[in-house]
C-alpha positions in Angstrom: -7.0 49.5 124.4 -7.5 47.2 121.4 -4.3 46.0 119.9 -3.1 43.1 117.8 0.2 43.1 119.5 -1.6 42.4 122.9 -4.1 40.0 121.3 -1.3 37.8 120.1 -0.7 36.8 123.7 -3.7 34.8 123.7 -4.9 34.1 120.1 -2.4 31.3 119.4 -4.0 29.4 122.1 -7.4 29.7 120.4 -5.9 28.8 117.1 -4.2 25.8 118.4 -0.5 24.6 118.5 1.5 25.1 115.3 4.7 23.2 114.9 5.0 22.8 111.2 5.6 24.9 108.0 2.3 26.1 106.5 1.7 26.6 102.7 2.5 30.1 101.3 -0.8 30.8 100.4 -2.1 30.1 104.0 0.8 32.5 105.4 -0.2 35.1 103.0 -4.0 35.0 104.3 -2.8 34.9 107.9 -0.8 38.1 107.3 -3.5 39.8 105.5 -6.0 39.1 108.3 -3.4 40.3 110.9 -2.8 43.5 108.9 -6.7 43.9 108.7 -7.0 43.5 112.5 -4.7 46.5 112.9 -7.0 48.6 110.8 -10.1 47.6 113.0 -8.2 48.3 116.2 -6.8 51.7 115.0 -10.2 52.8 114.1 -11.6 51.6 117.4 -8.8 53.6 119.2 -9.5 56.8 117.3 -13.4 56.6 118.0 -12.5 55.9 121.7 -10.4 59.1 121.8 -13.3 61.0 120.4 -15.7 59.4 123.0 -13.4 59.8 125.7 -13.4 63.6 125.2 -17.1 63.8 126.4 -17.7 60.6 128.5 -15.8 59.1 131.6 -13.3 56.3 130.6 -15.4 53.8 132.9 -18.5 54.6 130.7 -16.6 54.2 127.3 -15.2 51.0 128.5 -18.7 49.8 129.6 -20.2 50.6 126.2 -17.5 48.6 124.6 -17.9 45.6 127.0 -21.8 45.7 126.7 -21.4 45.4 122.9 -18.8 42.7 123.4 -21.2 40.8 125.7 -24.1 41.1 123.3 -22.0 39.6 120.5 -20.8 36.9 122.8 -24.3 35.6 123.8 -25.2 34.1 120.7 -21.9 32.4 120.5 -22.6 31.1 124.0 -25.9 29.8 123.2 -24.9 28.1 119.8 -21.9 26.3 121.5 -23.4 24.5 124.5 -24.7 27.2 126.5 -23.7 26.8 130.2 -21.2 24.2 129.4 -18.9 27.2 128.2 -19.2 28.7 131.6 -17.5 25.7 133.4 -14.0 26.6 133.7 -11.0 24.3 135.1 -9.4 27.4 136.5 -12.2 30.0 137.2 -10.2 32.1 139.4 -7.5 32.7 136.7 -10.4 33.4 134.1 -11.6 36.2 136.5 -8.1 37.6 136.9 -7.6 37.6 133.3 -10.7 39.3 132.9 -9.9 42.0 135.4 -6.6 42.6 133.7 -8.3 43.2 130.5 -10.7 45.6 132.0 -7.9 47.5 133.6 -6.2 47.8 130.3 -9.1 49.1 128.6 -9.7 51.8 131.4 -6.1 53.1 131.6 -5.7 53.3 127.9 -9.0 55.1 127.5 -8.2 57.6 130.4 -5.1 58.5 128.6 -6.5 59.2 125.0 -8.0 62.5 125.8 -4.5 63.9 126.6 -2.3 62.0 124.1 -2.3 61.6 120.4 -3.5 58.0 119.3 0.1 57.4 117.9 1.8 58.3 121.1 -0.6 56.2 123.3 -0.2 53.2 120.8 3.7 53.4 120.8 3.6 53.3 124.5 1.3 50.4 124.8 3.4 48.4 122.5 5.8 47.8 125.3 3.4 45.1 126.4 5.3 42.1 124.7 8.3 43.0 126.8 6.2 43.2 130.0 4.7 39.8 129.3 8.2 38.4 129.1 9.3 40.0 132.3 6.2 39.0 134.3 6.4 35.5 132.8 10.0 35.1 134.5 8.7 36.4 137.8 5.4 34.4 138.1 5.8 31.5 135.6 9.5 30.6 136.1 10.4 31.2 132.5 14.0 31.3 131.6 15.0 34.4 129.5 18.6 34.7 128.1 20.7 37.8 127.9 19.7 38.6 124.5 16.1 39.1 125.3 16.7 41.0 128.5 18.8 43.3 126.4 15.8 43.7 123.9 13.6 44.5 126.9 16.0 47.1 128.2 16.0 48.7 124.8 12.2 48.6 124.6 12.2 50.5 127.9 14.5 53.0 126.6 12.0 53.5 123.7 9.3 54.1 126.0 11.3 56.7 128.0 12.0 58.4 124.6 8.3 58.7 123.9 7.4 59.8 127.5 10.6 62.0 128.1 10.2 62.3 131.8 11.9 65.2 133.5 11.4 67.4 130.5 8.9 70.0 129.5 7.4 67.7 126.8 6.5 65.3 129.7 2.8 64.4 130.0 1.7 62.6 133.2 -1.1 61.0 131.2 1.6 59.0 129.2 1.7 56.9 132.3 -1.9 55.8 131.8 -1.4 53.8 128.5 1.7 52.3 130.4 -0.4 51.1 133.1 -2.8 49.6 130.6 0.1 47.7 128.9 1.0 46.4 132.3 -2.6 45.3 133.0 -2.7 43.7 129.7 0.6 41.9 130.3 -0.7 40.6 133.5 -3.8 39.2 131.5 -1.5 37.4 129.1 0.4 35.8 132.1 -2.8 34.5 133.6 -3.6 33.1 130.0 -0.4 31.3 129.9 -0.8 30.1 133.4 -4.1 28.4 132.3 -2.1 26.5 129.7 -5.1 25.8 127.5 -6.8 24.1 130.2 -10.3 25.8 129.1 -11.8 25.9 125.6 -11.0 29.2 123.8 -14.7 30.1 123.7 -14.8 29.6 127.5 -12.1 32.3 127.9 -14.0 34.5 125.5 -17.2 34.2 127.5 -15.4 35.0 130.8 -13.9 37.8 129.1 -16.9 39.4 128.1 -18.8 38.6 131.3 -16.2 39.5 133.9 -15.5 42.8 132.3 -19.2 43.9 131.9 -19.9 42.8 135.5 -17.1 44.9 136.8 -17.8 47.9 134.7 -21.5 47.7 135.5 -20.7 47.8 139.2 -18.4 51.0 138.7 -20.8 52.7 136.3 -22.9 54.4 138.9 -19.9 56.3 140.3 -18.9 57.4 136.7 -22.1 57.9 134.8 -23.1 60.7 132.3 -26.3 60.2 130.2 -24.9 59.6 126.8 -26.4 61.1 123.7 -27.7 58.7 120.9 -24.6 59.6 118.8 -22.3 58.6 121.7 -24.2 55.3 122.2 -23.7 54.7 118.5 -19.9 55.4 118.7 -19.7 53.0 121.8 -21.5 50.3 119.8 -18.9 50.9 116.9 -16.0 50.6 119.3 -17.4 47.3 120.6 -18.1 46.0 117.2 -14.6 47.0 115.6 -12.6 45.7 118.6 -14.7 42.5 118.8 -14.0 42.1 115.0 -10.3 42.8 115.3 -9.8 40.2 117.9 -11.6 37.6 115.7 -9.2 38.5 112.8 -6.3 37.8 115.0 -7.6 34.4 116.0 -8.3 33.7 112.3 -4.8 34.9 111.5 -3.2 32.5 113.9 -5.2 29.6 112.4 -3.8 30.2 108.9 -0.3 31.2 109.5 2.7 30.6 112.1 2.6 33.0 115.0 6.3 33.7 114.4 5.8 34.6 110.9 2.7 37.0 111.3 3.3 38.6 114.7 5.7 41.2 113.3 3.0 42.5 111.0 1.0 43.8 114.2 3.2 46.7 114.3 1.6 48.1 111.2 -0.9 49.4 113.8 1.6 52.2 114.7 1.2 53.2 111.0 -2.6 53.2 110.9 -2.5 55.2 114.3 -0.3 57.9 112.9 -2.3 58.2 109.7 -5.7 58.1 111.3 -4.5 60.4 114.1 -3.5 63.1 111.4 -6.7 62.7 109.4 -9.0 62.9 112.4 -7.3 65.3 114.8 -4.5 66.8 112.7 -1.9 65.6 115.0 1.5 64.0 114.0 4.0 62.4 116.3 7.1 64.5 116.8 10.6 63.3 116.0 11.1 62.0 119.3 8.0 60.0 119.4 8.8 58.5 116.0 12.2 57.6 117.4 10.9 56.0 120.4 8.3 54.0 118.6 10.9 52.7 116.2 13.1 51.6 119.3 10.1 49.9 120.8 9.1 48.2 117.6 12.8 47.0 117.0 12.8 45.7 120.5 9.6 43.8 120.2 10.6 42.3 116.7 13.9 41.0 117.9 12.0 39.5 121.0 9.6 37.7 118.5 12.7 36.4 116.6 14.3 35.2 119.8 11.1 33.3 120.7 11.0 31.7 117.3 14.6 30.7 117.8 14.1 29.2 121.2 10.9 27.4 119.9 13.0 25.9 117.1 15.7 24.7 119.5 13.1 23.2 121.9 11.5 21.1 119.0 15.1 20.0 117.9 15.9 18.8 121.3 12.6 17.0 121.5 13.2 15.3 118.3 16.6 14.0 119.6 14.9 12.8 122.8 
């Protein structure tokens, strides 16, 4: 899965800390970059759904990571070569890479059976999962407001999935597992606390994913056609470009100001899903997606309030 809402978990670290108000023009540029990233991610997801209908999920993910790795190698060579491979926390870098791979495989595996909009809506529970895992493994403190938002977000997912009804699709659990894998990767990113250069994290993400998928590839291989290879290259290029736009967005604008715009991806997923596959989310999916989005937006708001309170407390100290 390629998602701006997921990318924001690590993009701020790449962009550097932001503790001051930025000019309006800079904020606007950041907003446009964030919205642009959602377009790339949505197109990538639609192509992934097409490709996942004919190739195994592991192979689709491998094509994406192969492209990602090819794009990262020149960056590695132009920025110190082997020095970027030296990590202060190599174990955490590997675990983060594994989480990202799991996220990609699970989301891809669910797409042949789900509408892109449905899978995207379920995946947007990831910020809530990141919060919960941060409490368990990082010892972060979360107040009752954000826990309430987490519960509401979970209700939204249940509305979309509708377990116990005739509308339930077991495949809907796959993007949920993907969101959990990405949340774990985000927690590992926070655990590293900026100890490594952002490009080191980028290189590890590419190399770990490519290595793991290459090892798994012989067990899930079907010789792709030229068209399928081309589609796989498109997925890799679009998703990498989308992540880069997110990083640029956080350089130009405050995270709390632009993060809500990542939910525009739900709109693109719906429009592109209809134009490509003729599928539209039903009323329950639309309702559940709205609940998830509202929960995520409120969580982002509370994060902003908490950050402001911490800065005021530090100023008084």
